[in-house]
All heavy atoms as a GROMACS GRO file, in nm:
protein
  408
    1MET      N    1   9.909  16.174  13.212
    1MET     CA    2   9.775  16.196  13.159
    1MET      C    3   9.749  16.107  13.038
    1MET      O    4   9.644  16.045  13.028
    1MET     CB    5   9.757  16.344  13.126
    1MET     CG    6   9.626  16.379  13.065
    1MET     SD    7   9.495  16.369  13.188
    1MET     CE    8   9.360  16.426  13.097
    2VAL      N    9   9.844  16.105  12.946
    2VAL     CA   10   9.828  16.025  12.825
    2VAL      C   11   9.823  15.876  12.859
    2VAL      O   12   9.743  15.801  12.803
    2VAL     CB   13   9.941  16.055  12.724
    2VAL    CG1   14   9.933  15.962  12.606
    2VAL    CG2   15   9.933  16.199  12.679
    3ALA      N   16   9.908  15.835  12.954
    3ALA     CA   17   9.909  15.694  12.994
    3ALA      C   18   9.774  15.654  13.052
    3ALA      O   19   9.726  15.542  13.029
    3ALA     CB   20  10.020  15.669  13.094
    4GLY      N   21   9.712  15.741  13.127
    4GLY     CA   22   9.580  15.712  13.183
    4GLY      C   23   9.475  15.696  13.076
    4GLY      O   24   9.388  15.609  13.085
    5LEU      N   25   9.481  15.781  12.974
    5LEU     CA   26   9.384  15.771  12.864
    5LEU      C   27   9.405  15.642  12.784
    5LEU      O   28   9.307  15.578  12.743
    5LEU     CB   29   9.396  15.893  12.773
    5LEU     CG   30   9.350  16.025  12.834
    5LEU    CD1   31   9.380  16.141  12.740
    5LEU    CD2   32   9.203  16.020  12.868
    6VAL      N   33   9.530  15.604  12.762
    6VAL     CA   34   9.559  15.480  12.690
    6VAL      C   35   9.507  15.361  12.771
    6VAL      O   36   9.447  15.268  12.716
    6VAL     CB   37   9.710  15.467  12.661
    6VAL    CG1   38   9.744  15.329  12.608
    6VAL    CG2   39   9.753  15.575  12.563
    7THR      N   40   9.529  15.362  12.901
    7THR     CA   41   9.479  15.255  12.987
    7THR      C   42   9.328  15.248  12.984
    7THR      O   43   9.269  15.139  12.974
    7THR     CB   44   9.528  15.276  13.132
    7THR    OG1   45   9.671  15.282  13.131
    7THR    CG2   46   9.481  15.164  13.222
    8LEU      N   47   9.263  15.362  12.991
    8LEU     CA   48   9.117  15.367  12.985
    8LEU      C   49   9.067  15.312  12.852
    8LEU      O   50   8.972  15.233  12.848
    8LEU     CB   51   9.067  15.510  13.005
    8LEU     CG   52   8.917  15.530  12.997
    8LEU    CD1   53   8.846  15.454  13.110
    8LEU    CD2   54   8.883  15.678  13.003
    9PHE      N   55   9.130  15.351  12.743
    9PHE     CA   56   9.090  15.301  12.611
    9PHE      C   57   9.108  15.150  12.603
    9PHE      O   58   9.021  15.079  12.551
    9PHE     CB   59   9.172  15.371  12.501
    9PHE     CG   60   9.142  15.318  12.365
    9PHE    CD1   61   9.025  15.351  12.299
    9PHE    CD2   62   9.232  15.232  12.303
    9PHE    CE1   63   8.997  15.300  12.174
    9PHE    CE2   64   9.205  15.181  12.177
    9PHE     CZ   65   9.087  15.215  12.112
   10ALA      N   66   9.219  15.098  12.654
   10ALA     CA   67   9.245  14.955  12.651
   10ALA      C   68   9.141  14.879  12.733
   10ALA      O   69   9.093  14.773  12.692
   10ALA     CB   70   9.386  14.925  12.702
   11MET      N   71   9.105  14.933  12.849
   11MET     CA   72   9.004  14.868  12.932
   11MET      C   73   8.868  14.868  12.864
   11MET      O   74   8.797  14.766  12.865
   11MET     CB   75   8.994  14.938  13.068
   11MET     CG   76   9.108  14.907  13.160
   11MET     SD   77   9.105  14.996  13.318
   11MET     CE   78   8.936  14.986  13.368
   12LEU      N   79   8.832  14.978  12.803
   12LEU     CA   80   8.704  14.984  12.732
   12LEU      C   81   8.702  14.889  12.612
   12LEU      O   82   8.599  14.823  12.587
   12LEU     CB   83   8.676  15.128  12.686
   12LEU     CG   84   8.645  15.228  12.797
   12LEU    CD1   85   8.633  15.368  12.739
   12LEU    CD2   86   8.519  15.188  12.871
   13ALA      N   87   8.813  14.879  12.541
   13ALA     CA   88   8.820  14.786  12.430
   13ALA      C   89   8.806  14.643  12.479
   13ALA      O   90   8.735  14.561  12.419
   13ALA     CB   91   8.952  14.804  12.354
   14PHE      N   92   8.871  14.609  12.589
   14PHE     CA   93   8.862  14.475  12.645
   14PHE      C   94   8.719  14.442  12.685
   14PHE      O   95   8.666  14.336  12.653
   14PHE     CB   96   8.956  14.462  12.765
   14PHE     CG   97   8.945  14.329  12.835
   14PHE    CD1   98   9.003  14.217  12.780
   14PHE    CD2   99   8.875  14.319  12.954
   14PHE    CE1  100   8.992  14.094  12.844
   14PHE    CE2  101   8.864  14.197  13.018
   14PHE     CZ  102   8.922  14.084  12.963
   15VAL      N  103   8.655  14.533  12.755
   15VAL     CA  104   8.516  14.511  12.798
   15VAL      C  105   8.424  14.497  12.677
   15VAL      O  106   8.335  14.412  12.675
   15VAL     CB  107   8.471  14.625  12.892
   15VAL    CG1  108   8.321  14.618  12.918
   15VAL    CG2  109   8.548  14.619  13.022
   16ALA      N  110   8.445  14.577  12.574
   16ALA     CA  111   8.363  14.568  12.454
   16ALA      C  112   8.379  14.433  12.386
   16ALA      O  113   8.280  14.373  12.342
   16ALA     CB  114   8.399  14.681  12.358
   17ILE      N  115   8.500  14.382  12.379
   17ILE     CA  116   8.523  14.252  12.316
   17ILE      C  117   8.459  14.140  12.398
   17ILE      O  118   8.397  14.049  12.344
   17ILE     CB  119   8.674  14.227  12.297
   17ILE    CG1  120   8.728  14.321  12.190
   17ILE    CG2  121   8.702  14.081  12.260
   17ILE    CD1  122   8.879  14.323  12.180
   18VAL      N  123   8.472  14.148  12.530
   18VAL     CA  124   8.411  14.047  12.617
   18VAL      C  125   8.259  14.047  12.600
   18VAL      O  126   8.197  13.941  12.588
   18VAL     CB  127   8.451  14.069  12.764
   18VAL    CG1  128   8.366  13.985  12.858
   18VAL    CG2  129   8.599  14.038  12.783
   19ILE      N  130   8.200  14.164  12.598
   19ILE     CA  131   8.054  14.173  12.578
   19ILE      C  132   8.016  14.116  12.443
   19ILE      O  133   7.919  14.040  12.431
   19ILE     CB  134   8.007  14.319  12.594
   19ILE    CG1  135   8.017  14.360  12.741
   19ILE    CG2  136   7.864  14.336  12.543
   19ILE    CD1  137   7.992  14.506  12.766
   20TRP      N  138   8.091  14.148  12.339
   20TRP     CA  139   8.060  14.100  12.205
   20TRP      C  140   8.069  13.948  12.199
   20TRP      O  141   7.983  13.882  12.142
   20TRP     CB  142   8.156  14.163  12.104
   20TRP     CG  143   8.140  14.108  11.967
   20TRP    CD1  144   8.034  14.125  11.883
   20TRP    CD2  145   8.234  14.027  11.896
   20TRP    NE1  146   8.055  14.059  11.765
   20TRP    CE2  147   8.179  13.998  11.770
   20TRP    CE3  148   8.359  13.976  11.927
   20TRP    CZ2  149   8.245  13.920  11.677
   20TRP    CZ3  150   8.424  13.900  11.833
   20TRP    CH2  151   8.368  13.873  11.710
   21VAL      N  152   8.172  13.891  12.260
   21VAL     CA  153   8.192  13.747  12.252
   21VAL      C  154   8.089  13.670  12.334
   21VAL      O  155   8.034  13.571  12.288
   21VAL     CB  156   8.336  13.710  12.297
   21VAL    CG1  157   8.350  13.561  12.319
   21VAL    CG2  158   8.436  13.758  12.194
   22PHE      N  159   8.064  13.714  12.456
   22PHE     CA  160   7.981  13.635  12.545
   22PHE      C  161   7.834  13.673  12.547
   22PHE      O  162   7.752  13.596  12.596
   22PHE     CB  163   8.037  13.641  12.688
   22PHE     CG  164   8.167  13.568  12.701
   22PHE    CD1  165   8.285  13.638  12.720
   22PHE    CD2  166   8.172  13.431  12.694
   22PHE    CE1  167   8.405  13.571  12.732
   22PHE    CE2  168   8.292  13.363  12.705
   22PHE     CZ  169   8.409  13.434  12.724
   23VAL      N  170   7.799  13.788  12.495
   23VAL     CA  171   7.660  13.830  12.501
   23VAL      C  172   7.597  13.839  12.362
   23VAL      O  173   7.491  13.782  12.337
   23VAL     CB  174   7.648  13.966  12.574
   23VAL    CG1  175   7.504  14.016  12.572
   23VAL    CG2  176   7.699  13.954  12.716
   24ILE      N  177   7.664  13.906  12.272
   24ILE     CA  178   7.603  13.936  12.142
   24ILE      C  179   7.619  13.820  12.044
   24ILE      O  180   7.524  13.783  11.976
   24ILE     CB  181   7.664  14.065  12.084
   24ILE    CG1  182   7.630  14.182  12.177
   24ILE    CG2  183   7.612  14.090  11.944
   24ILE    CD1  184   7.697  14.312  12.139
   25LYS      N  185   7.738  13.763  12.037
   25LYS     CA  186   7.764  13.659  11.937
   25LYS      C  187   7.683  13.534  11.972
   25LYS      O  188   7.675  13.492  12.085
   25LYS     CB  189   7.913  13.627  11.934
   25LYS     CG  190   7.952  13.549  11.812
   25LYS     CD  191   8.093  13.584  11.774
   25LYS     CE  192   8.148  13.487  11.675
   25LYS     NZ  193   8.117  13.520  11.541
   26ASP      N  194   7.624  13.475  11.869
   26ASP     CA  195   7.536  13.361  11.886
   26ASP      C  196   7.616  13.234  11.911
   26ASP      O  197   7.718  13.208  11.847
   26ASP     CB  198   7.451  13.346  11.760
   26ASP     CG  199   7.340  13.246  11.777
   26ASP    OD1  200   7.308  13.210  11.891
   26ASP    OD2  201   7.284  13.203  11.673
   27ARG      N  202   7.570  13.151  12.002
   27ARG     CA  203   7.638  13.025  12.035
   27ARG      C  204   7.646  12.933  11.912
   27ARG      O  205   7.740  12.859  11.895
   27ARG     CB  206   7.567  12.956  12.149
   27ARG     CG  207   7.633  12.829  12.195
   27ARG     CD  208   7.563  12.773  12.318
   27ARG     NE  209   7.635  12.662  12.373
   27ARG     CZ  210   7.735  12.670  12.459
   27ARG    NH1  211   7.774  12.788  12.500
   27ARG    NH2  212   7.795  12.564  12.505
   28LYS      N  213   7.546  12.940  11.827
   28LYS     CA  214   7.545  12.857  11.707
   28LYS      C  215   7.667  12.888  11.619
   28LYS      O  216   7.725  12.798  11.559
   28LYS     CB  217   7.415  12.879  11.630
   28LYS     CG  218   7.400  12.792  11.509
   28LYS     CD  219   7.267  12.819  11.440
   28LYS     CE  220   7.257  12.737  11.314
   28LYS     NZ  221   7.138  12.769  11.238
   29ASP      N  222   7.704  13.014  11.611
   29ASP     CA  223   7.822  13.052  11.533
   29ASP      C  224   7.947  12.984  11.587
   29ASP      O  225   8.030  12.935  11.511
   29ASP     CB  226   7.842  13.204  11.536
   29ASP     CG  227   7.737  13.278  11.456
   29ASP    OD1  228   7.674  13.217  11.368
   29ASP    OD2  229   7.717  13.398  11.484
   30PHE      N  230   7.962  12.982  11.720
   30PHE     CA  231   8.078  12.919  11.781
   30PHE      C  232   8.079  12.769  11.750
   30PHE      O  233   8.183  12.712  11.722
   30PHE     CB  234   8.078  12.940  11.932
   30PHE     CG  235   8.118  13.078  11.973
   30PHE    CD1  236   8.032  13.156  12.048
   30PHE    CD2  237   8.240  13.132  11.937
   30PHE    CE1  238   8.067  13.283  12.087
   30PHE    CE2  239   8.276  13.259  11.976
   30PHE     CZ  240   8.190  13.335  12.050
   31GLU      N  241   7.963  12.705  11.758
   31GLU     CA  242   7.957  12.561  11.732
   31GLU      C  243   7.992  12.531  11.586
   31GLU      O  244   8.063  12.434  11.558
   31GLU     CB  245   7.819  12.508  11.768
   31GLU     CG  246   7.792  12.509  11.916
   31GLU     CD  247   7.650  12.470  11.951
   31GLU    OE1  248   7.571  12.442  11.860
   31GLU    OE2  249   7.618  12.470  12.072
   32GLU      N  250   7.944  12.611  11.495
   32GLU     CA  251   7.977  12.591  11.354
   32GLU      C  252   8.127  12.608  11.330
   32GLU      O  253   8.190  12.530  11.260
   32GLU     CB  254   7.900  12.690  11.267
   32GLU     CG  255   7.753  12.660  11.254
   32GLU     CD  256   7.680  12.764  11.172
   32GLU    OE1  257   7.746  12.849  11.109
   32GLU    OE2  258   7.556  12.761  11.173
   33GLN      N  259   8.186  12.711  11.389
   33GLN     CA  260   8.330  12.735  11.372
   33GLN      C  261   8.412  12.627  11.438
   33GLN      O  262   8.518  12.589  11.387
   33GLN     CB  263   8.366  12.872  11.428
   33GLN     CG  264   8.305  12.986  11.350
   33GLN     CD  265   8.319  13.119  11.420
   33GLN    OE1  266   8.383  13.132  11.522
   33GLN    NE2  267   8.256  13.222  11.363
   34ALA      N  268   8.365  12.574  11.550
   34ALA     CA  269   8.439  12.468  11.619
   34ALA      C  270   8.438  12.339  11.538
   34ALA      O  271   8.532  12.260  11.544
   34ALA     CB  272   8.377  12.444  11.756
   35ASN      N  273   8.334  12.318  11.458
   35ASN     CA  274   8.323  12.195  11.381
   35ASN      C  275   8.386  12.204  11.242
   35ASN      O  276   8.391  12.104  11.171
   35ASN     CB  277   8.177  12.154  11.368
   35ASN     CG  278   8.121  12.102  11.498
   35ASN    OD1  279   8.192  12.038  11.575
   35ASN    ND2  280   7.995  12.131  11.525
   36LEU      N  281   8.432  12.321  11.203
   36LEU     CA  282   8.490  12.336  11.070
   36LEU      C  283   8.607  12.239  11.043
   36LEU      O  284   8.609  12.175  10.938
   36LEU     CB  285   8.536  12.480  11.046
   36LEU     CG  286   8.425  12.578  11.010
   36LEU    CD1  287   8.482  12.719  11.002
   36LEU    CD2  288   8.360  12.541  10.881
   37PRO      N  289   8.703  12.224  11.133
   37PRO     CA  290   8.812  12.129  11.106
   37PRO      C  291   8.762  11.986  11.093
   37PRO      O  292   8.812  11.909  11.010
   37PRO     CB  293   8.905  12.143  11.227
   37PRO     CG  294   8.874  12.275  11.285
   37PRO     CD  295   8.729  12.299  11.256
   38LEU      N  296   8.662  11.949  11.171
   38LEU     CA  297   8.608  11.814  11.164
   38LEU      C  298   8.536  11.791  11.032
   38LEU      O  299   8.546  11.684  10.971
   38LEU     CB  300   8.514  11.788  11.281
   38LEU     CG  301   8.577  11.804  11.420
   38LEU    CD1  302   8.471  11.791  11.527
   38LEU    CD2  303   8.689  11.706  11.440
   39ASP      N  304   8.461  11.890  10.987
   39ASP     CA  305   8.392  11.880  10.860
   39ASP      C  306   8.491  11.865  10.746
   39ASP      O  307   8.468  11.790  10.652
   39ASP     CB  308   8.303  12.002  10.836
   39ASP     CG  309   8.186  12.009  10.934
   39ASP    OD1  310   8.154  11.906  10.995
   39ASP    OD2  311   8.131  12.119  10.950
   40GLU      N  312   8.601  11.938  10.753
   40GLU     CA  313   8.703  11.931  10.649
   40GLU      C  314   8.768  11.793  10.644
   40GLU      O  315   8.792  11.739  10.537
   40GLU     CB  316   8.809  12.038  10.673
   40GLU     CG  317   8.908  12.051  10.560
   40GLU     CD  318   8.998  12.170  10.580
   40GLU    OE1  319   8.946  12.280  10.602
   40GLU    OE2  320   9.120  12.150  10.571
   41GLU      N  321   8.793  11.734  10.760
   41GLU     CA  322   8.850  11.599  10.764
   41GLU      C  323   8.754  11.498  10.703
   41GLU      O  324   8.794  11.410  10.628
   41GLU     CB  325   8.883  11.559  10.908
   41GLU     CG  326   9.002  11.630  10.964
   41GLU     CD  327   9.028  11.595  11.110
   41GLU    OE1  328   8.961  11.502  11.162
   41GLU    OE2  329   9.114  11.659  11.171
   42ASP      N  330   8.625  11.510  10.733
   42ASP     CA  331   8.525  11.419  10.675
   42ASP      C  332   8.520  11.435  10.524
   42ASP      O  333   8.510  11.337  10.450
   42ASP     CB  334   8.387  11.447  10.734
   42ASP     CG  335   8.374  11.403  10.878
   42ASP    OD1  336   8.459  11.322  10.922
   42ASP    OD2  337   8.281  11.450  10.946
   43ARG      N  338   8.529  11.557  10.477
   43ARG     CA  339   8.526  11.583  10.334
   43ARG      C  340   8.648  11.521  10.266
   43ARG      O  341   8.638  11.462  10.160
   43ARG     CB  342   8.522  11.734  10.309
   43ARG     CG  343   8.490  11.769  10.167
   43ARG     CD  344   8.477  11.920  10.142
   43ARG     NE  345   8.425  11.996  10.254
   43ARG     CZ  346   8.493  12.093  10.314
   43ARG    NH1  347   8.614  12.125  10.274
   43ARG    NH2  348   8.440  12.159  10.415
   44ASP      N  349   8.764  11.533  10.330
   44ASP     CA  350   8.887  11.474  10.275
   44ASP      C  351   8.877  11.322  10.270
   44ASP      O  352   8.921  11.260  10.173
   44ASP     CB  353   9.009  11.515  10.358
   44ASP     CG  354   9.043  11.663  10.342
   44ASP    OD1  355   8.994  11.724  10.245
   44ASP    OD2  356   9.115  11.715  10.429
   45ARG      N  357   8.819  11.260  10.371
   45ARG     CA  358   8.804  11.115  10.372
   45ARG      C  359   8.712  11.069  10.261
   45ARG      O  360   8.735  10.968  10.197
   45ARG     CB  361   8.750  11.068  10.507
   45ARG     CG  362   8.850  11.075  10.616
   45ARG     CD  363   8.795  11.015  10.742
   45ARG     NE  364   8.880  11.053  10.854
   45ARG     CZ  365   8.840  11.067  10.978
   45ARG    NH1  366   8.714  11.046  11.008
   45ARG    NH2  367   8.923  11.102  11.074
   46LYS      N  368   8.603  11.142  10.237
   46LYS     CA  369   8.509  11.106  10.131
   46LYS      C  370   8.577  11.116   9.994
   46LYS      O  371   8.555  11.033   9.907
   46LYS     CB  372   8.385  11.195  10.136
   46LYS     CG  373   8.295  11.164  10.253
   46LYS     CD  374   8.177  11.259  10.256
   46LYS     CE  375   8.092  11.233  10.379
   46LYS     NZ  376   7.981  11.330  10.389
   47GLU      N  377   8.658  11.218   9.975
   47GLU     CA  378   8.728  11.235   9.848
   47GLU      C  379   8.832  11.125   9.829
   47GLU      O  380   8.852  11.077   9.717
   47GLU     CB  381   8.795  11.372   9.841
   47GLU     CG  382   8.696  11.486   9.827
   47GLU     CD  383   8.762  11.622   9.831
   47GLU    OE1  384   8.885  11.629   9.847
   47GLU    OE2  385   8.689  11.722   9.818
   48ASP      N  386   8.900  11.082   9.935
   48ASP     CA  387   9.000  10.977   9.924
   48ASP      C  388   8.938  10.842   9.894
   48ASP      O  389   9.000  10.757   9.830
   48ASP     CB  390   9.081  10.968  10.055
   48ASP     CG  391   9.171  11.087  10.075
   48ASP    OD1  392   9.196  11.159   9.976
   48ASP    OD2  393   9.216  11.109  10.190
   49SER      N  394   8.816  10.820   9.939
   49SER     CA  395   8.752  10.690   9.919
   49SER      C  396   8.695  10.674   9.778
   49SER      O  397   8.659  10.566   9.738
   49SER     CB  398   8.641  10.668  10.023
   49SER     OG  399   8.538  10.763  10.003
   50LYS      N  400   8.689  10.780   9.702
   50LYS     CA  401   8.634  10.774   9.565
   50LYS      C  402   8.731  10.708   9.471
   50LYS      O  403   8.845  10.703   9.477
   50LYS     CB  404   8.598  10.912   9.514
   50LYS     CG  405   8.475  10.967   9.582
   50LYS     CD  406   8.439  11.102   9.524
   50LYS     CE  407   8.317  11.156   9.592
   50LYS     NZ  408   8.278  11.285   9.542
   0.00000   0.00000   0.00000
């Protein structure tokens, strides 16, 4: 019985995360986060050239 409840909770948590990532979260947020390492490299290059 307990194992079934744990499995159900895990499945619900998984579905909730999938919905949050693919439906609720804005694509713009993902693009900004994906570009963070690139922005940091550009910033480092500008500082090195000074």
